[in-house]
Chimera marker file (.cmm) of the C-alpha trace (Angstrom):
<marker_set name="trace">
<marker id="1" x="0.000" y="0.000" z="0.000" r="1" g="1" b="0" radius="0.5"/>
<marker id="2" x="1.101" y="3.532" z="-0.772" r="1" g="1" b="0" radius="0.5"/>
<marker id="3" x="2.082" y="5.599" z="2.264" r="1" g="1" b="0" radius="0.5"/>
<marker id="4" x="-0.058" y="8.674" z="2.936" r="1" g="1" b="0" radius="0.5"/>
<marker id="5" x="2.077" y="11.825" z="3.101" r="1" g="1" b="0" radius="0.5"/>
<marker id="6" x="2.236" y="13.723" z="6.373" r="1" g="1" b="0" radius="0.5"/>
<marker id="7" x="0.495" y="17.112" z="6.465" r="1" g="1" b="0" radius="0.5"/>
<marker id="8" x="1.607" y="20.458" z="7.872" r="1" g="1" b="0" radius="0.5"/>
<marker id="9" x="-1.091" y="20.053" z="10.538" r="1" g="1" b="0" radius="0.5"/>
<marker id="10" x="0.366" y="16.685" z="11.591" r="1" g="1" b="0" radius="0.5"/>
<marker id="11" x="3.841" y="18.233" z="11.650" r="1" g="1" b="0" radius="0.5"/>
<marker id="12" x="2.501" y="21.016" z="13.898" r="1" g="1" b="0" radius="0.5"/>
<marker id="13" x="1.371" y="18.307" z="16.327" r="1" g="1" b="0" radius="0.5"/>
<marker id="14" x="4.840" y="16.734" z="16.271" r="1" g="1" b="0" radius="0.5"/>
<marker id="15" x="6.402" y="20.174" z="16.761" r="1" g="1" b="0" radius="0.5"/>
<marker id="16" x="4.176" y="20.754" z="19.806" r="1" g="1" b="0" radius="0.5"/>
<marker id="17" x="5.534" y="17.582" z="21.440" r="1" g="1" b="0" radius="0.5"/>
<marker id="18" x="8.692" y="18.628" z="23.319" r="1" g="1" b="0" radius="0.5"/>
<marker id="19" x="9.862" y="15.016" z="23.656" r="1" g="1" b="0" radius="0.5"/>
<marker id="20" x="9.787" y="14.547" z="19.867" r="1" g="1" b="0" radius="0.5"/>
<marker id="21" x="11.691" y="17.808" z="19.331" r="1" g="1" b="0" radius="0.5"/>
<marker id="22" x="14.285" y="16.616" z="21.868" r="1" g="1" b="0" radius="0.5"/>
<marker id="23" x="14.696" y="13.357" z="19.922" r="1" g="1" b="0" radius="0.5"/>
<marker id="24" x="14.994" y="15.440" z="16.762" r="1" g="1" b="0" radius="0.5"/>
<marker id="25" x="17.693" y="17.546" z="18.393" r="1" g="1" b="0" radius="0.5"/>
<marker id="26" x="19.754" y="14.430" z="19.084" r="1" g="1" b="0" radius="0.5"/>
<marker id="27" x="19.441" y="13.319" z="15.454" r="1" g="1" b="0" radius="0.5"/>
<marker id="28" x="20.308" y="16.842" z="14.294" r="1" g="1" b="0" radius="0.5"/>
<marker id="29" x="23.448" y="16.960" z="16.443" r="1" g="1" b="0" radius="0.5"/>
<marker id="30" x="24.476" y="13.468" z="15.299" r="1" g="1" b="0" radius="0.5"/>
<marker id="31" x="23.697" y="13.816" z="11.578" r="1" g="1" b="0" radius="0.5"/>
<marker id="32" x="23.216" y="17.462" z="10.583" r="1" g="1" b="0" radius="0.5"/>
<marker id="33" x="25.383" y="19.687" z="12.779" r="1" g="1" b="0" radius="0.5"/>
<marker id="34" x="28.545" y="18.990" z="10.793" r="1" g="1" b="0" radius="0.5"/>
<marker id="35" x="27.062" y="21.034" z="7.925" r="1" g="1" b="0" radius="0.5"/>
<marker id="36" x="24.507" y="23.255" z="9.677" r="1" g="1" b="0" radius="0.5"/>
<marker id="37" x="26.313" y="23.852" z="13.044" r="1" g="1" b="0" radius="0.5"/>
<marker id="38" x="24.978" y="22.634" z="16.383" r="1" g="1" b="0" radius="0.5"/>
<marker id="39" x="23.020" y="25.885" z="16.801" r="1" g="1" b="0" radius="0.5"/>
<marker id="40" x="21.705" y="25.811" z="13.196" r="1" g="1" b="0" radius="0.5"/>
<marker id="41" x="23.741" y="28.836" z="12.125" r="1" g="1" b="0" radius="0.5"/>
<marker id="42" x="25.222" y="27.050" z="9.121" r="1" g="1" b="0" radius="0.5"/>
<marker id="43" x="28.729" y="26.066" z="8.023" r="1" g="1" b="0" radius="0.5"/>
<marker id="44" x="28.871" y="24.176" z="4.722" r="1" g="1" b="0" radius="0.5"/>
<marker id="45" x="25.077" y="24.053" z="4.772" r="1" g="1" b="0" radius="0.5"/>
<marker id="46" x="22.803" y="27.073" z="5.086" r="1" g="1" b="0" radius="0.5"/>
<marker id="47" x="21.741" y="28.932" z="8.201" r="1" g="1" b="0" radius="0.5"/>
<marker id="48" x="18.494" y="27.356" z="9.472" r="1" g="1" b="0" radius="0.5"/>
<marker id="49" x="17.624" y="30.123" z="11.936" r="1" g="1" b="0" radius="0.5"/>
<marker id="50" x="16.729" y="32.997" z="9.614" r="1" g="1" b="0" radius="0.5"/>
<marker id="51" x="13.846" y="33.634" z="7.219" r="1" g="1" b="0" radius="0.5"/>
<marker id="52" x="15.796" y="32.859" z="4.041" r="1" g="1" b="0" radius="0.5"/>
<marker id="53" x="15.214" y="29.547" z="2.249" r="1" g="1" b="0" radius="0.5"/>
<marker id="54" x="16.977" y="28.071" z="-0.744" r="1" g="1" b="0" radius="0.5"/>
<marker id="55" x="14.418" y="25.282" z="-1.183" r="1" g="1" b="0" radius="0.5"/>
<marker id="56" x="10.743" y="25.965" z="-0.545" r="1" g="1" b="0" radius="0.5"/>
<marker id="57" x="9.268" y="28.507" z="1.823" r="1" g="1" b="0" radius="0.5"/>
<marker id="58" x="10.401" y="27.121" z="5.159" r="1" g="1" b="0" radius="0.5"/>
<marker id="59" x="7.239" y="25.179" z="5.969" r="1" g="1" b="0" radius="0.5"/>
<marker id="60" x="7.799" y="21.969" z="7.856" r="1" g="1" b="0" radius="0.5"/>
<marker id="61" x="6.632" y="20.025" z="4.786" r="1" g="1" b="0" radius="0.5"/>
<marker id="62" x="9.208" y="21.881" z="2.656" r="1" g="1" b="0" radius="0.5"/>
<marker id="63" x="11.901" y="21.062" z="5.218" r="1" g="1" b="0" radius="0.5"/>
<marker id="64" x="10.749" y="17.439" z="5.385" r="1" g="1" b="0" radius="0.5"/>
<marker id="65" x="10.973" y="17.140" z="1.601" r="1" g="1" b="0" radius="0.5"/>
<marker id="66" x="14.509" y="18.581" z="1.515" r="1" g="1" b="0" radius="0.5"/>
<marker id="67" x="15.705" y="16.387" z="4.392" r="1" g="1" b="0" radius="0.5"/>
<marker id="68" x="14.043" y="13.290" z="2.919" r="1" g="1" b="0" radius="0.5"/>
<marker id="69" x="15.152" y="13.777" z="-0.682" r="1" g="1" b="0" radius="0.5"/>
<marker id="70" x="18.468" y="15.500" z="-0.022" r="1" g="1" b="0" radius="0.5"/>
<marker id="71" x="20.198" y="18.034" z="-2.232" r="1" g="1" b="0" radius="0.5"/>
<marker id="72" x="22.774" y="15.925" z="-4.029" r="1" g="1" b="0" radius="0.5"/>
<marker id="73" x="24.347" y="18.794" z="-5.976" r="1" g="1" b="0" radius="0.5"/>
<marker id="74" x="25.090" y="20.450" z="-2.611" r="1" g="1" b="0" radius="0.5"/>
<marker id="75" x="26.308" y="17.250" z="-0.967" r="1" g="1" b="0" radius="0.5"/>
<marker id="76" x="23.260" y="16.652" z="1.230" r="1" g="1" b="0" radius="0.5"/>
<marker id="77" x="22.220" y="13.001" z="1.133" r="1" g="1" b="0" radius="0.5"/>
<marker id="78" x="18.629" y="11.777" z="0.934" r="1" g="1" b="0" radius="0.5"/>
<marker id="79" x="18.095" y="11.023" z="4.631" r="1" g="1" b="0" radius="0.5"/>
<marker id="80" x="14.963" y="8.955" z="3.886" r="1" g="1" b="0" radius="0.5"/>
<marker id="81" x="17.304" y="6.081" z="3.088" r="1" g="1" b="0" radius="0.5"/>
<marker id="82" x="19.067" y="6.348" z="6.464" r="1" g="1" b="0" radius="0.5"/>
<marker id="83" x="16.441" y="7.528" z="8.946" r="1" g="1" b="0" radius="0.5"/>
<marker id="84" x="13.040" y="6.166" z="9.875" r="1" g="1" b="0" radius="0.5"/>
<marker id="85" x="9.946" y="8.233" z="9.079" r="1" g="1" b="0" radius="0.5"/>
<marker id="86" x="9.535" y="9.218" z="12.743" r="1" g="1" b="0" radius="0.5"/>
<marker id="87" x="13.195" y="10.272" z="12.975" r="1" g="1" b="0" radius="0.5"/>
<marker id="88" x="12.781" y="12.457" z="9.883" r="1" g="1" b="0" radius="0.5"/>
<marker id="89" x="9.686" y="14.090" z="11.351" r="1" g="1" b="0" radius="0.5"/>
<marker id="90" x="11.389" y="14.660" z="14.711" r="1" g="1" b="0" radius="0.5"/>
<marker id="91" x="14.443" y="16.303" z="13.164" r="1" g="1" b="0" radius="0.5"/>
<marker id="92" x="12.218" y="18.543" z="11.033" r="1" g="1" b="0" radius="0.5"/>
<marker id="93" x="10.309" y="19.624" z="14.150" r="1" g="1" b="0" radius="0.5"/>
<marker id="94" x="13.634" y="20.458" z="15.783" r="1" g="1" b="0" radius="0.5"/>
<marker id="95" x="14.865" y="22.387" z="12.730" r="1" g="1" b="0" radius="0.5"/>
<marker id="96" x="11.623" y="24.373" z="12.783" r="1" g="1" b="0" radius="0.5"/>
<marker id="97" x="12.309" y="25.244" z="16.433" r="1" g="1" b="0" radius="0.5"/>
<marker id="98" x="15.579" y="26.916" z="15.380" r="1" g="1" b="0" radius="0.5"/>
<marker id="99" x="13.754" y="29.699" z="13.518" r="1" g="1" b="0" radius="0.5"/>
<marker id="100" x="14.467" y="33.113" z="15.070" r="1" g="1" b="0" radius="0.5"/>
<marker id="101" x="17.137" y="31.773" z="17.424" r="1" g="1" b="0" radius="0.5"/>
<marker id="102" x="20.472" y="33.568" z="17.653" r="1" g="1" b="0" radius="0.5"/>
<marker id="103" x="23.380" y="31.333" z="16.574" r="1" g="1" b="0" radius="0.5"/>
<marker id="104" x="26.885" y="32.263" z="17.703" r="1" g="1" b="0" radius="0.5"/>
<marker id="105" x="28.292" y="32.768" z="14.199" r="1" g="1" b="0" radius="0.5"/>
<marker id="106" x="25.437" y="32.749" z="11.676" r="1" g="1" b="0" radius="0.5"/>
<marker id="107" x="26.124" y="32.215" z="8.019" r="1" g="1" b="0" radius="0.5"/>
<marker id="108" x="24.915" y="35.023" z="5.744" r="1" g="1" b="0" radius="0.5"/>
<marker id="109" x="21.381" y="34.655" z="4.367" r="1" g="1" b="0" radius="0.5"/>
<marker id="110" x="20.963" y="32.486" z="1.285" r="1" g="1" b="0" radius="0.5"/>
<marker id="111" x="17.968" y="32.007" z="-0.949" r="1" g="1" b="0" radius="0.5"/>
<marker id="112" x="14.691" y="33.885" z="-0.826" r="1" g="1" b="0" radius="0.5"/>
<marker id="113" x="13.313" y="35.700" z="2.193" r="1" g="1" b="0" radius="0.5"/>
<marker id="114" x="10.048" y="34.238" z="3.433" r="1" g="1" b="0" radius="0.5"/>
<marker id="115" x="7.902" y="36.146" z="5.885" r="1" g="1" b="0" radius="0.5"/>
<link id1="1" id2="2" r="1" g="1" b="0" radius="0.2"/>
<link id1="2" id2="3" r="1" g="1" b="0" radius="0.2"/>
<link id1="3" id2="4" r="1" g="1" b="0" radius="0.2"/>
<link id1="4" id2="5" r="1" g="1" b="0" radius="0.2"/>
<link id1="5" id2="6" r="1" g="1" b="0" radius="0.2"/>
<link id1="6" id2="7" r="1" g="1" b="0" radius="0.2"/>
<link id1="7" id2="8" r="1" g="1" b="0" radius="0.2"/>
<link id1="8" id2="9" r="1" g="1" b="0" radius="0.2"/>
<link id1="9" id2="10" r="1" g="1" b="0" radius="0.2"/>
<link id1="10" id2="11" r="1" g="1" b="0" radius="0.2"/>
<link id1="11" id2="12" r="1" g="1" b="0" radius="0.2"/>
<link id1="12" id2="13" r="1" g="1" b="0" radius="0.2"/>
<link id1="13" id2="14" r="1" g="1" b="0" radius="0.2"/>
<link id1="14" id2="15" r="1" g="1" b="0" radius="0.2"/>
<link id1="15" id2="16" r="1" g="1" b="0" radius="0.2"/>
<link id1="16" id2="17" r="1" g="1" b="0" radius="0.2"/>
<link id1="17" id2="18" r="1" g="1" b="0" radius="0.2"/>
<link id1="18" id2="19" r="1" g="1" b="0" radius="0.2"/>
<link id1="19" id2="20" r="1" g="1" b="0" radius="0.2"/>
<link id1="20" id2="21" r="1" g="1" b="0" radius="0.2"/>
<link id1="21" id2="22" r="1" g="1" b="0" radius="0.2"/>
<link id1="22" id2="23" r="1" g="1" b="0" radius="0.2"/>
<link id1="23" id2="24" r="1" g="1" b="0" radius="0.2"/>
<link id1="24" id2="25" r="1" g="1" b="0" radius="0.2"/>
<link id1="25" id2="26" r="1" g="1" b="0" radius="0.2"/>
<link id1="26" id2="27" r="1" g="1" b="0" radius="0.2"/>
<link id1="27" id2="28" r="1" g="1" b="0" radius="0.2"/>
<link id1="28" id2="29" r="1" g="1" b="0" radius="0.2"/>
<link id1="29" id2="30" r="1" g="1" b="0" radius="0.2"/>
<link id1="30" id2="31" r="1" g="1" b="0" radius="0.2"/>
<link id1="31" id2="32" r="1" g="1" b="0" radius="0.2"/>
<link id1="32" id2="33" r="1" g="1" b="0" radius="0.2"/>
<link id1="33" id2="34" r="1" g="1" b="0" radius="0.2"/>
<link id1="34" id2="35" r="1" g="1" b="0" radius="0.2"/>
<link id1="35" id2="36" r="1" g="1" b="0" radius="0.2"/>
<link id1="36" id2="37" r="1" g="1" b="0" radius="0.2"/>
<link id1="37" id2="38" r="1" g="1" b="0" radius="0.2"/>
<link id1="38" id2="39" r="1" g="1" b="0" radius="0.2"/>
<link id1="39" id2="40" r="1" g="1" b="0" radius="0.2"/>
<link id1="40" id2="41" r="1" g="1" b="0" radius="0.2"/>
<link id1="41" id2="42" r="1" g="1" b="0" radius="0.2"/>
<link id1="42" id2="43" r="1" g="1" b="0" radius="0.2"/>
<link id1="43" id2="44" r="1" g="1" b="0" radius="0.2"/>
<link id1="44" id2="45" r="1" g="1" b="0" radius="0.2"/>
<link id1="45" id2="46" r="1" g="1" b="0" radius="0.2"/>
<link id1="46" id2="47" r="1" g="1" b="0" radius="0.2"/>
<link id1="47" id2="48" r="1" g="1" b="0" radius="0.2"/>
<link id1="48" id2="49" r="1" g="1" b="0" radius="0.2"/>
<link id1="49" id2="50" r="1" g="1" b="0" radius="0.2"/>
<link id1="50" id2="51" r="1" g="1" b="0" radius="0.2"/>
<link id1="51" id2="52" r="1" g="1" b="0" radius="0.2"/>
<link id1="52" id2="53" r="1" g="1" b="0" radius="0.2"/>
<link id1="53" id2="54" r="1" g="1" b="0" radius="0.2"/>
<link id1="54" id2="55" r="1" g="1" b="0" radius="0.2"/>
<link id1="55" id2="56" r="1" g="1" b="0" radius="0.2"/>
<link id1="56" id2="57" r="1" g="1" b="0" radius="0.2"/>
<link id1="57" id2="58" r="1" g="1" b="0" radius="0.2"/>
<link id1="58" id2="59" r="1" g="1" b="0" radius="0.2"/>
<link id1="59" id2="60" r="1" g="1" b="0" radius="0.2"/>
<link id1="60" id2="61" r="1" g="1" b="0" radius="0.2"/>
<link id1="61" id2="62" r="1" g="1" b="0" radius="0.2"/>
<link id1="62" id2="63" r="1" g="1" b="0" radius="0.2"/>
<link id1="63" id2="64" r="1" g="1" b="0" radius="0.2"/>
<link id1="64" id2="65" r="1" g="1" b="0" radius="0.2"/>
<link id1="65" id2="66" r="1" g="1" b="0" radius="0.2"/>
<link id1="66" id2="67" r="1" g="1" b="0" radius="0.2"/>
<link id1="67" id2="68" r="1" g="1" b="0" radius="0.2"/>
<link id1="68" id2="69" r="1" g="1" b="0" radius="0.2"/>
<link id1="69" id2="70" r="1" g="1" b="0" radius="0.2"/>
<link id1="70" id2="71" r="1" g="1" b="0" radius="0.2"/>
<link id1="71" id2="72" r="1" g="1" b="0" radius="0.2"/>
<link id1="72" id2="73" r="1" g="1" b="0" radius="0.2"/>
<link id1="73" id2="74" r="1" g="1" b="0" radius="0.2"/>
<link id1="74" id2="75" r="1" g="1" b="0" radius="0.2"/>
<link id1="75" id2="76" r="1" g="1" b="0" radius="0.2"/>
<link id1="76" id2="77" r="1" g="1" b="0" radius="0.2"/>
<link id1="77" id2="78" r="1" g="1" b="0" radius="0.2"/>
<link id1="78" id2="79" r="1" g="1" b="0" radius="0.2"/>
<link id1="79" id2="80" r="1" g="1" b="0" radius="0.2"/>
<link id1="80" id2="81" r="1" g="1" b="0" radius="0.2"/>
<link id1="81" id2="82" r="1" g="1" b="0" radius="0.2"/>
<link id1="82" id2="83" r="1" g="1" b="0" radius="0.2"/>
<link id1="83" id2="84" r="1" g="1" b="0" radius="0.2"/>
<link id1="84" id2="85" r="1" g="1" b="0" radius="0.2"/>
<link id1="85" id2="86" r="1" g="1" b="0" radius="0.2"/>
<link id1="86" id2="87" r="1" g="1" b="0" radius="0.2"/>
<link id1="87" id2="88" r="1" g="1" b="0" radius="0.2"/>
<link id1="88" id2="89" r="1" g="1" b="0" radius="0.2"/>
<link id1="89" id2="90" r="1" g="1" b="0" radius="0.2"/>
<link id1="90" id2="91" r="1" g="1" b="0" radius="0.2"/>
<link id1="91" id2="92" r="1" g="1" b="0" radius="0.2"/>
<link id1="92" id2="93" r="1" g="1" b="0" radius="0.2"/>
<link id1="93" id2="94" r="1" g="1" b="0" radius="0.2"/>
<link id1="94" id2="95" r="1" g="1" b="0" radius="0.2"/>
<link id1="95" id2="96" r="1" g="1" b="0" radius="0.2"/>
<link id1="96" id2="97" r="1" g="1" b="0" radius="0.2"/>
<link id1="97" id2="98" r="1" g="1" b="0" radius="0.2"/>
<link id1="98" id2="99" r="1" g="1" b="0" radius="0.2"/>
<link id1="99" id2="100" r="1" g="1" b="0" radius="0.2"/>
<link id1="100" id2="101" r="1" g="1" b="0" radius="0.2"/>
<link id1="101" id2="102" r="1" g="1" b="0" radius="0.2"/>
<link id1="102" id2="103" r="1" g="1" b="0" radius="0.2"/>
<link id1="103" id2="104" r="1" g="1" b="0" radius="0.2"/>
<link id1="104" id2="105" r="1" g="1" b="0" radius="0.2"/>
<link id1="105" id2="106" r="1" g="1" b="0" radius="0.2"/>
<link id1="106" id2="107" r="1" g="1" b="0" radius="0.2"/>
<link id1="107" id2="108" r="1" g="1" b="0" radius="0.2"/>
<link id1="108" id2="109" r="1" g="1" b="0" radius="0.2"/>
<link id1="109" id2="110" r="1" g="1" b="0" radius="0.2"/>
<link id1="110" id2="111" r="1" g="1" b="0" radius="0.2"/>
<link id1="111" id2="112" r="1" g="1" b="0" radius="0.2"/>
<link id1="112" id2="113" r="1" g="1" b="0" radius="0.2"/>
<link id1="113" id2="114" r="1" g="1" b="0" radius="0.2"/>
<link id1="114" id2="115" r="1" g="1" b="0" radius="0.2"/>
</marker_set>
C-alpha cells in the first residue's frame, strides 16, 4: 500500500511535542550539525535560523521534503534512506524550532526571504 504523506497540521502536532523535538535535536546533532552547526547557524550548509530559504518557503513540509530527498548537488544526502519516518519528522520539528534563534556565528542569508 502507498504511504499517505504527512500534512503540515500533523507536523505542527509533532512540533508541539517537546519530547519529539528533543529526539529530533539528538538526530540533528548526530547527523546534521557537521554542515549546519549545532546551533543551526550554518557552516557548509545554510543557516536554518533565519527567514531565508533556498528550497521551498520554510514550511515543515518543505523542510521534510529537503531532508528526505536531499540536495545531491550540494552534498546533502537523501536522509529517507538512512532515517526512519519518525526520525525524519522529529528532526524537522527540531529544525523548525531553530527559527528566530540567535546562533553564535550565523552564516549570511541564502535564498529567498520568506515572511
